[in-house]
Wavefront OBJ file of the C-alpha trace (Angstrom):
o trace
v 226.420 -68.722 94.371
v 228.021 -70.143 97.103
v 226.723 -67.559 99.605
v 224.356 -68.754 102.047
v 220.790 -67.495 102.336
v 220.003 -66.708 106.228
v 216.466 -65.161 106.692
v 215.699 -63.787 110.724
v 213.498 -67.248 110.907
v 215.816 -69.840 109.310
v 218.678 -68.498 111.431
v 216.636 -68.445 114.660
v 215.472 -72.842 113.364
v 218.898 -73.273 113.206
v 219.896 -71.909 116.770
v 216.829 -73.781 118.134
v 218.391 -76.611 116.415
v 221.970 -76.616 118.064
v 220.522 -75.991 121.010
v 218.308 -79.178 121.193
v 221.288 -81.013 119.736
v 223.828 -79.730 122.454
v 221.206 -79.965 124.658
v 220.850 -83.629 123.873
v 224.633 -84.160 124.031
v 224.708 -82.864 127.562
v 222.033 -84.742 128.553
v 223.875 -87.912 127.321
v 226.690 -87.357 128.916
v 225.130 -86.549 132.120
v 223.474 -90.019 131.828
v 226.648 -92.002 131.572
v 228.085 -90.248 134.246
v 224.963 -90.845 136.544
v 224.760 -93.985 135.062
v 220.863 -93.456 134.601
v 219.444 -95.057 131.433
v 216.306 -92.668 131.389
v 218.605 -89.636 131.214
v 220.924 -91.193 128.748
v 217.848 -92.384 126.219
v 216.844 -88.788 126.412
v 219.683 -87.058 125.728
v 220.025 -89.710 122.888
v 216.640 -88.941 121.284
v 216.844 -85.052 122.049
v 220.682 -85.505 119.939
v 218.653 -87.173 117.074
v 215.954 -84.528 117.311
v 218.380 -81.876 117.140
v 220.470 -83.346 114.185
v 217.353 -84.003 112.175
v 215.816 -80.276 112.632
v 219.043 -78.824 111.701
v 219.215 -81.134 108.562
v 215.853 -79.953 107.679
v 216.727 -76.075 108.404
v 219.918 -76.719 105.721
v 217.837 -78.356 103.131
v 215.217 -75.612 103.242
v 217.817 -72.936 102.702
v 219.195 -75.578 99.708
v 215.657 -75.469 98.039
v 215.332 -71.737 98.354
v 218.577 -70.970 96.759
v 217.701 -73.744 93.962
v 214.621 -71.907 93.526
v 216.061 -68.734 93.209
v 218.558 -69.756 90.914
v 215.880 -71.565 88.643
v 214.206 -68.199 88.456
v 216.933 -66.488 87.356
v 217.691 -68.964 84.528
v 214.115 -68.631 83.450
v 214.182 -64.912 83.319
v 217.780 -64.900 81.135
v 216.016 -67.772 78.444
v 212.830 -65.603 78.321
v 215.184 -62.716 76.909
v 216.806 -65.045 74.297
v 215.538 -65.589 70.643
v 213.727 -68.539 69.879
v 216.764 -70.039 68.199
v 219.130 -69.180 70.863
v 216.858 -70.552 73.686
v 216.358 -73.620 71.724
v 220.336 -74.131 71.288
v 221.157 -73.141 74.884
v 218.106 -75.823 76.205
v 219.737 -78.277 73.641
v 223.420 -78.071 75.121
v 221.645 -78.302 78.338
v 219.853 -81.512 77.680
v 222.687 -82.870 75.515
v 225.922 -82.216 77.070
v 228.851 -82.356 74.996
v 226.858 -82.146 71.228
l 1 2 3 4 5 6 7 8 9 10 11 12 13 14 15 16 17 18 19 20 21 22 23 24 25 26 27 28 29 30 31 32 33 34 35 36 37 38 39 40 41 42 43 44 45 46 47 48 49 50 51 52 53 54 55 56 57 58 59 60 61 62 63 64 65 66 67 68 69 70 71 72 73 74 75 76 77 78 79 80 81 82 83 84 85 86 87 88 89 90 91 92 93 94 95 96 97
């Protein structure tokens, strides 16, 4: 269940997010070395944008895993008879009962 879900599209987005972030860090460092507030500011913005983009990709992967697990659980519940289903749902809703 801890396996990563990587589609080709999500992998490409992840690589793009990393490139934006790394480019921002490089520009941030270059701005410090050149003592240029403009380059430093652009680097800071690119770093923040890359981090946000990367987080968004990872959250989308997480959402996809949750949807798949939910579908599997619902399919399993549908195979149970009504009494067994009620018992399972009771145990889920009221842990420790």
